[in-house]
Structures are given as C-alpha cells and as structure tokens.
LUMGUMI-707739 format. One line per field, with one value per residue: residue number from 1; residue in three letters; x, y, z of N, C-alpha, C in turn. Coordinates in Angstrom, 3 decimals. Atoms other than C-alpha are relative to their C-alpha. Last residue first. Example, Ala and Ser with C-alpha at 12.3 -4.5 7.8 and 13.67 -1.06 7.14 Angstrom:
pos 2:1
code SER:ALA
n.X -0.820:0.890
n.Y -1.190:-1.190
n.Z -0.060:0.000
ca.X 13.670:12.300
ca.Y -1.060:-4.500
ca.Z 7.140:7.800
c.X -0.770:0.900
c.Y 1.090:1.200
c.Z 0.730:0.000
% end
This chain:
pos 177:176:175:174:173:172:171:170:169:168:167:166:165:164:163:162:161:160:159:158:157:156:155:154:153:152:151:150:149:148:147:146:145:144:143:142:141:140:139:138:137:136:135:134:133:132:131:130:129:128:127:126:125:124:123:122:121:120:119:118:117:116:115:114:113:112:111:110:109:108:107:106:105:104:103:102:101:100:99:98:97:96:95:94:93:92:91:90:89:88:87:86:85:84:83:82:81:80:79:78:77:76:75:74:73:72:71:70:69:68:67:66:65:64:63:62:61:60:59:58:57:56:55:54:53:52:51:50:49:48:47:46:45:44:43:42:41:40:39:38:37:36:35:34:33:32:31:30:29:28:27:26:25:24:23:22:21:20:19:18:17:16:15:14:13:12:11:10:9:8:7:6:5:4:3:2:1
code THR:LEU:PRO:VAL:THR:SER:ARG:LEU:ALA:VAL:GLU:ALA:ALA:LEU:GLU:GLU:VAL:ALA:PRO:LEU:ALA:ASN:GLN:LEU:ALA:ILE:ALA:PHE:PRO:SER:GLY:GLY:GLU:ASP:GLY:LEU:ALA:GLN:GLU:LEU:ARG:ARG:SER:ALA:THR:GLY:LEU:ALA:ASP:LEU:TYR:GLY:THR:SER:ALA:VAL:ARG:PRO:GLN:ALA:ARG:LEU:THR:ALA:ALA:LEU:ALA:ALA:ALA:ALA:LYS:GLU:ALA:GLU:GLU:ILE:GLY:GLU:PRO:HIS:GLU:THR:GLU:ARG:LEU:GLU:ALA:LEU:ARG:ALA:ARG:LEU:ALA:ASP:LEU:ASP:GLY:GLY:GLY:ALA:THR:GLU:GLU:ALA:VAL:GLU:VAL:LEU:ALA:SER:ILE:SER:VAL:ALA:ASP:HIS:VAL:VAL:ARG:ALA:SER:ASP:ILE:ALA:ALA:GLY:ALA:ASP:ASP:LEU:ALA:VAL:TRP:ALA:GLY:SER:GLU:TYR:SER:CYS:LEU:TYR:VAL:ARG:ASP:GLY:GLY:LEU:LEU:GLU:THR:ALA:LEU:VAL:GLY:THR:VAL:ARG:ASP:GLY:GLU:ARG:ALA:ALA:ALA:THR:ALA:ILE:ARG:ASP:LEU:ASP:ASP:GLY:LEU:ALA:MET
n.X 1.442:0.660:1.193:1.203:-0.287:0.185:-1.155:-0.210:1.081:-0.244:-1.136:0.442:0.963:-0.782:-0.700:1.002:0.177:-1.172:0.055:1.084:-0.588:-0.650:1.083:0.676:-0.992:-0.032:1.261:-0.035:-0.881:-1.135:0.029:0.803:1.365:0.888:0.771:-0.667:-1.030:0.657:0.394:-1.215:-0.551:0.854:-0.398:-1.375:0.252:0.787:-0.842:-0.989:0.718:0.232:-1.163:-0.441:0.762:1.292:0.660:1.327:1.130:1.309:0.334:-1.180:-0.491:-0.450:1.164:0.246:-1.137:0.247:0.997:-0.489:-0.849:0.927:0.706:-1.082:-0.376:1.195:-0.073:-1.131:0.528:1.117:1.383:0.997:1.120:-0.475:-1.225:0.179:0.797:-0.788:-1.056:0.775:0.259:-1.214:-0.330:1.037:-0.429:-1.261:0.132:-1.431:-0.833:-0.507:-0.974:0.189:0.389:-1.014:-1.313:0.065:0.007:-1.230:-0.979:0.341:-0.310:-1.404:-0.578:0.272:-0.914:-1.408:-0.102:0.046:-1.205:-1.010:0.276:-0.366:0.921:0.571:1.237:0.259:0.981:-0.730:-0.375:-1.048:0.546:0.014:0.258:0.950:0.281:1.235:1.014:0.665:-0.859:-0.948:-0.389:-1.304:-0.047:-1.358:-0.157:-1.287:-0.586:-1.111:0.422:0.810:1.253:1.121:1.042:0.993:0.550:1.174:0.409:-0.900:0.604:-0.502:0.334:-0.297:-1.031:0.450:-1.065:0.241:1.226:-0.145:-0.711:0.860:0.909:-0.804:-0.262:1.156:0.261:-0.998:0.514:-0.248:-0.890
n.Y -0.021:1.111:0.386:-0.322:-1.383:-0.388:-0.778:-0.976:-0.966:-0.735:-0.924:-1.127:-0.868:-0.757:-1.097:-0.991:-0.673:-0.943:-1.048:-0.978:-1.277:-0.563:-0.232:-1.202:-1.136:-0.429:-0.698:-1.187:-0.931:-0.594:-1.408:-0.748:0.094:-0.670:0.818:0.323:0.900:1.339:0.621:0.491:1.220:1.130:0.381:0.576:1.236:0.881:0.507:0.957:1.364:0.663:0.472:1.131:1.068:0.117:0.926:-0.441:0.768:-0.441:-1.405:-0.879:-1.039:-1.138:-0.890:-0.731:-0.774:-1.086:-0.863:-0.789:-1.067:-0.969:-0.647:-0.812:-1.070:-0.899:-0.558:-1.063:-1.283:-0.084:0.307:0.214:0.855:0.967:0.644:0.752:1.111:0.791:0.689:0.929:1.111:0.802:0.674:1.176:1.089:0.446:0.911:0.093:-1.200:0.021:1.074:1.003:1.260:0.404:0.158:1.166:1.129:0.123:0.548:1.393:0.586:-0.117:0.782:1.316:0.383:0.119:1.143:1.133:0.094:0.363:1.329:0.855:1.008:-0.497:0.814:0.548:-0.723:-0.681:-1.261:0.082:0.844:-0.693:0.920:-0.623:0.916:-0.231:0.948:-0.546:0.026:-0.985:-0.364:-0.543:-0.438:-0.025:-0.869:0.021:-1.269:-0.144:-0.460:0.977:0.282:-0.010:0.902:0.000:1.341:0.001:1.248:1.136:1.138:0.897:1.363:0.311:-0.700:-1.222:-0.875:-0.065:-0.667:-1.328:-0.676:-0.295:-1.077:-1.248:-0.362:-0.423:-1.355:-0.875:-0.309:1.032:-0.450
n.Z -0.241:0.624:-0.783:0.640:0.211:1.278:0.450:-1.084:0.114:1.155:-0.163:-0.761:0.866:0.970:-0.848:-0.370:1.325:0.295:-0.914:0.262:0.412:-1.198:-0.994:0.521:-0.099:-1.421:-0.135:0.694:-0.864:0.647:0.248:-0.933:0.443:-0.923:-0.773:-1.148:0.448:0.345:-1.215:-0.676:0.775:-0.403:-1.349:0.073:0.761:-0.723:-1.125:0.639:0.212:-1.259:-0.436:0.975:-0.386:0.683:-0.821:-0.288:0.598:-0.422:-0.332:-0.413:0.902:-0.731:-0.186:1.178:0.202:-0.877:0.451:1.087:-0.517:-0.666:1.121:0.569:-1.058:-0.044:1.392:-0.099:0.202:0.998:-0.543:0.980:-0.422:-1.091:0.151:1.218:-0.318:-0.842:0.944:0.850:-0.712:-0.081:1.323:0.294:-0.962:0.474:1.143:0.624:-0.404:-1.392:-0.031:1.025:-0.538:-1.133:0.629:0.859:-0.952:-0.809:0.963:0.100:-1.220:-0.177:0.998:-0.337:-1.231:0.455:0.802:-0.845:-0.735:0.963:0.397:-1.049:-0.366:-1.261:-0.250:-1.349:-0.724:-0.901:0.459:1.118:1.031:1.276:1.046:1.109:1.182:0.806:-0.368:-1.183:-1.135:-0.254:-1.357:-0.194:-1.430:-0.504:-1.138:-0.801:-0.275:0.826:1.258:0.716:-0.589:0.958:-0.211:1.061:0.182:0.814:0.634:-0.372:0.161:0.926:-0.390:-1.456:-0.631:-0.720:-0.708:-1.460:-0.121:0.452:-1.078:-1.160:0.417:-0.009:-1.414:-0.618:0.530:-0.615:-1.373:-1.008:-1.072
ca.X -15.997:-12.317:-10.486:-7.233:-3.832:-5.032:-3.726:-7.036:-7.823:-4.361:-4.764:-8.220:-7.007:-4.109:-6.403:-8.657:-5.583:-4.446:-7.969:-7.951:-4.493:-5.902:-8.234:-5.266:-3.149:-6.140:-6.494:-2.763:-3.016:-5.828:-8.265:-8.127:-6.727:-3.140:-1.228:1.581:-0.121:-3.131:-1.114:0.568:-2.709:-3.987:-1.058:-1.538:-5.364:-4.701:-1.891:-4.103:-6.981:-4.647:-3.493:-6.943:-7.903:-5.145:-1.716:0.213:3.854:7.278:8.470:8.585:5.342:4.540:2.653:5.829:6.854:3.284:3.677:7.106:5.679:2.736:5.127:7.405:4.356:3.232:6.712:6.826:3.486:4.715:7.996:11.291:13.432:16.877:16.508:12.857:13.319:16.130:14.130:11.186:13.615:14.925:11.429:10.363:13.552:12.719:9.143:9.978:6.654:4.788:4.377:2.689:2.810:4.844:3.009:-0.413:0.394:1.483:-1.516:-3.829:-2.370:-2.648:-6.204:-7.192:-5.401:-7.105:-10.585:-10.252:-9.192:-12.080:-14.610:-13.323:-13.592:-11.457:-9.096:-6.309:-5.614:-2.476:-4.171:-4.076:-5.888:-4.120:-4.410:-2.682:-0.878:0.725:3.320:5.640:7.912:5.093:3.177:1.393:-1.330:-1.829:-5.286:-5.799:-9.391:-9.970:-13.553:-12.286:-9.642:-6.132:-3.391:-0.035:1.889:3.987:6.600:8.559:7.256:9.132:7.207:8.271:6.420:4.423:5.171:2.169:2.355:6.069:5.365:2.744:4.968:7.761:5.194:4.015:7.534:8.228:4.887:6.070:4.262
ca.Y 19.417:19.651:22.982:22.802:22.673:19.274:18.454:17.227:15.370:13.670:12.805:11.380:9.265:8.001:7.095:5.227:3.340:2.583:1.028:-0.876:-2.579:-5.580:-6.296:-5.979:-8.425:-10.739:-10.826:-11.781:-14.386:-15.879:-17.938:-21.709:-23.732:-22.889:-25.589:-23.603:-23.672:-22.196:-19.390:-18.743:-18.520:-16.237:-13.876:-13.723:-12.917:-10.329:-8.725:-8.554:-7.129:-4.378:-3.531:-3.263:-1.079:1.251:2.460:3.852:2.908:4.495:2.109:-1.303:-3.284:-6.590:-8.887:-10.613:-11.532:-12.947:-15.005:-16.253:-17.259:-19.117:-20.947:-21.942:-23.233:-25.182:-26.745:-27.530:-29.492:-32.748:-32.235:-32.390:-32.648:-31.143:-29.353:-28.395:-27.380:-24.994:-23.639:-22.968:-21.328:-19.111:-18.108:-17.476:-15.272:-13.137:-12.889:-11.368:-10.040:-13.314:-13.619:-10.263:-8.473:-5.256:-4.927:-5.415:-2.859:-0.347:-1.108:-0.522:2.840:4.109:2.874:4.441:7.761:7.984:7.133:9.588:12.339:11.589:11.614:14.789:16.557:19.760:18.526:20.950:21.268:19.683:18.600:15.061:15.904:17.217:16.125:18.365:17.333:19.169:17.663:20.692:18.966:18.412:15.583:15.201:12.857:12.558:11.512:9.902:9.289:5.734:5.412:3.250:5.742:5.796:6.806:8.450:9.272:12.411:13.012:15.564:18.850:21.709:24.276:27.987:28.951:26.356:23.610:21.360:22.126:21.293:18.102:17.328:17.740:15.646:12.926:12.945:12.754:9.690:8.123:8.317:10.586
ca.Z 4.213:4.640:5.424:3.416:5.092:6.520:9.902:11.350:8.137:8.176:11.790:11.185:8.300:10.509:13.415:10.931:9.527:13.117:13.892:10.600:11.053:12.848:9.950:7.517:9.583:9.914:5.996:5.657:8.455:6.441:8.505:8.089:5.216:5.838:4.006:2.550:-0.907:0.951:2.401:-0.955:-2.725:0.055:-0.502:-4.215:-3.871:-1.171:-3.111:-6.207:-4.094:-2.690:-6.296:-7.441:-4.423:-5.441:-4.127:-6.948:-6.880:-6.270:-5.137:-6.643:-7.031:-5.268:-7.705:-8.949:-5.447:-4.840:-7.949:-6.825:-3.549:-5.184:-7.540:-4.512:-2.650:-5.636:-6.132:-2.322:-2.581:-1.159:0.759:-1.043:2.035:1.409:-1.985:-1.812:1.819:0.789:-2.011:0.384:2.901:0.260:-0.771:2.823:3.366:0.277:1.378:4.657:6.307:6.398:2.541:2.402:5.711:4.797:1.256:2.843:5.647:3.128:0.801:3.833:4.543:0.994:0.635:3.920:3.301:-0.124:1.290:4.074:1.702:-0.680:2.215:3.760:0.431:0.224:-2.470:-3.439:-7.146:-8.728:-11.807:-10.793:-7.539:-4.424:-0.783:1.750:4.981:7.856:10.092:9.967:7.539:5.169:3.816:0.429:-0.345:-4.062:-5.327:-8.638:-9.832:-11.042:-9.715:-6.884:-5.850:-7.016:-4.614:-5.068:-1.847:-1.842:0.869:2.781:1.367:3.041:5.029:5.105:1.924:0.311:-2.248:-3.057:-6.901:-6.927:-4.982:-7.486:-10.484:-8.785:-8.015:-11.649:-13.010:-10.786:-11.942:-15.581:-17.973
c.X -0.663:-1.472:-0.770:-1.180:-1.240:0.221:0.039:1.217:0.194:-1.113:0.221:0.970:-0.472:-0.894:0.766:0.601:-1.035:-0.222:1.216:-0.042:-1.112:0.515:0.596:-1.152:-0.704:0.800:-0.114:-1.252:0.154:0.730:1.283:-0.028:-1.020:-1.401:-0.983:-0.719:0.867:1.004:-0.571:-0.356:1.110:0.315:-0.833:0.341:1.345:-0.157:-0.652:0.952:0.987:-0.633:-0.067:1.243:0.293:-0.758:-1.486:-0.734:-1.247:-1.049:0.614:-0.435:1.159:0.665:0.440:-1.137:-0.210:1.228:-0.323:-1.122:0.527:0.952:-0.731:-0.625:0.999:0.177:-1.125:0.030:0.956:-0.438:-1.060:-1.349:-1.008:-1.164:0.244:1.297:-0.253:-0.766:0.863:0.909:-0.829:-0.170:1.277:0.454:-0.871:0.518:1.264:-0.181:1.447:0.927:0.602:1.153:-0.143:-0.416:0.938:1.404:-0.099:-0.024:1.314:0.928:-0.036:0.599:1.610:0.651:-0.249:0.888:1.395:0.237:0.040:1.433:1.132:0.085:0.511:-1.128:-0.493:-1.363:-0.299:-0.882:0.794:0.417:1.128:-0.523:-0.288:-0.201:-0.895:-0.132:-1.335:-0.984:-0.669:0.912:0.989:0.257:1.456:-0.049:1.468:-0.120:1.307:0.629:1.199:-0.437:-0.840:-1.172:-1.026:-1.017:-1.055:-0.397:-1.315:-0.371:0.909:-0.913:0.310:-0.355:0.235:1.024:-0.718:0.878:-0.331:-1.357:0.298:0.745:-0.855:-0.948:0.863:0.243:-1.242:-0.234:1.025:-0.469:0.240
c.Y -1.331:0.078:-1.163:-0.384:0.583:1.504:0.513:0.977:1.091:1.073:0.740:0.999:1.236:0.970:0.779:1.107:1.214:0.706:1.133:1.086:1.083:1.362:0.664:0.425:1.359:1.101:0.599:0.978:1.406:0.904:0.501:1.416:0.784:0.097:0.675:-0.836:-0.488:-0.876:-1.312:-0.561:-0.542:-1.204:-1.250:-0.558:-0.849:-1.359:-0.896:-0.475:-0.969:-1.359:-0.745:-0.634:-1.230:-1.210:0.133:-0.969:0.744:-0.852:0.888:1.358:0.748:0.961:1.284:0.983:0.790:1.019:1.183:0.778:0.818:1.154:1.139:0.916:0.979:1.224:1.126:0.782:1.222:1.397:0.192:-0.284:-0.335:-0.984:-1.135:-1.009:-0.941:-1.355:-0.957:-0.745:-1.044:-1.168:-0.753:-0.679:-1.246:-1.257:-0.575:-1.042:-0.030:1.124:-0.112:-0.997:-1.102:-1.383:-0.607:-0.349:-1.333:-1.160:-0.061:-0.761:-1.546:-0.743:-0.038:-0.935:-1.452:-0.320:-0.197:-1.237:-1.284:-0.063:-0.442:-1.477:-0.936:-1.097:0.319:-0.571:-0.613:1.055:0.905:1.203:-0.087:-0.977:0.859:-1.216:0.809:-0.830:0.148:-1.077:0.313:-0.064:1.119:0.479:0.561:0.628:-0.044:1.092:-0.185:1.390:0.255:0.382:-1.027:-0.576:0.085:-1.116:0.078:-1.433:0.227:-1.201:-1.172:-1.258:-0.871:-1.472:-0.388:0.595:1.175:0.928:0.165:0.713:1.469:0.583:0.307:1.122:1.287:0.426:0.509:1.495:0.995:0.470:-1.027
c.Z -0.168:0.425:-0.762:0.847:-0.630:-0.129:-1.539:-0.372:0.880:-0.243:-1.270:0.223:0.784:-0.855:-1.023:0.720:0.199:-1.314:-0.243:1.052:-0.063:-0.214:1.183:0.997:-0.449:0.190:1.536:0.292:-0.696:0.975:-0.565:-0.336:0.844:-0.619:0.964:0.960:1.268:-0.536:-0.200:1.336:0.683:-0.772:0.512:1.384:-0.017:-0.666:0.910:1.104:-0.622:-0.226:1.480:0.433:-0.859:0.688:-0.458:0.874:0.452:-0.674:-1.002:0.290:0.681:-1.052:0.808:0.163:-1.247:-0.146:0.814:-0.594:-1.116:0.561:0.620:-1.259:-0.598:0.840:0.073:-1.314:-0.017:0.016:-1.053:0.478:-0.992:0.240:1.001:-0.210:-1.292:0.365:0.761:-0.932:-0.779:0.800:0.170:-1.267:-0.216:0.842:-0.562:-1.040:-0.602:0.365:1.552:0.182:-0.993:0.518:1.295:-0.597:-0.872:0.827:0.728:-1.051:-0.148:1.114:0.023:-1.022:0.175:1.045:-0.563:-0.919:0.834:0.748:-0.940:-0.351:1.100:0.458:1.403:-0.030:1.351:0.925:0.944:-0.566:-1.006:-1.021:-1.281:-1.059:-0.938:-1.074:-0.630:0.542:1.314:1.197:0.051:1.472:0.273:1.419:0.538:1.011:0.764:0.179:-1.001:-1.398:-0.896:0.711:-1.134:0.368:-1.168:-0.254:-0.876:-0.678:0.147:-0.200:-1.220:0.389:1.414:0.829:0.663:0.801:1.585:0.346:-0.257:1.135:1.144:-0.381:0.116:1.474:0.674:-0.351:0.735:1.366:0.976
% end
C-alpha cells in the first residue's frame, strides 16, 4: 500500500464527530513501528498505530513528535535552507571562476538533493541520519571544517521540539500514560 493510501486510511480512522482532521504525519520509531500523528481543526491531536488504534503511551507520542519535528527542521535547513539556489550558485561559480573543489561541492549538493524526500514521506531516524550525513558532506565540500551549521540548527531546534511534544501530549484526545 502506498503512503498516500495509508495516510487516507489513518485520517479516516482518526475521524471524530464535530472535529475535522487537518493533517496526518507518518513517523517511524527506532524499532520500525509506524506512528501517525493526526491533528484536528480544534487543535487536538491523536497518535494512531498502523492498525488505526489510538496510542496512549506518552513516551511513544513524545518520540514520534520529536522525530517528525526534527526531520522538518532538517529538511528546511539542509543545504543552507535553499538547496536549489545553492546548486544554481555552484553551477555559476563552476562556469565563471572554476574554483578548486567545485565539482565535489556540486556532487555533494546533488547527493543531498537526492536524499531529500518528496511529501508525503515518513519521518524516521534513518532519514534524519541520511540528511545529516549528506548535509555534513556538503558542508565539508564547501570548506566548512568546523562545527556543522546543520547540526547547530538541529540543536537550536530542540527546545521548540520539546515544546511541541508537550503541546501534543497536552492536547491529546487520548489520556497518555
């Protein structure tokens, strides 16, 4: 079954009287279990498993929200936040100045672009790791041997990620234990 079909199936399972489902985020936990985070027009949330059953584990919901949010940040910051513009600038530099290492930078940027997944996609630690690896390769090809701007962006996002996880837990339609 395609992910789009899974998201439709889960949205149907999450439907509740008087509150429209506004989004479904697919997340895969470390053990491979799929968790779907469903948001409602009212601001409420529910986490469902692959069978469409509500999840009442605070730890599972926290982990799913964290992975989903970190992947969002990673996708938004990969390649400096505008990978297409970076790739165009690298191509321009290759044509006009041909600096040393430009081909490696272009290859690294292309590899990062190939790593990014189109929506809808499943947020997972494996995908997050792949984005981190490709981003670091690009940073190094661009001459950044110090701290990783990508890693710093993820670290800086942690308080907002924790805040979102707490908000989802607080607004869960299912009491979390």
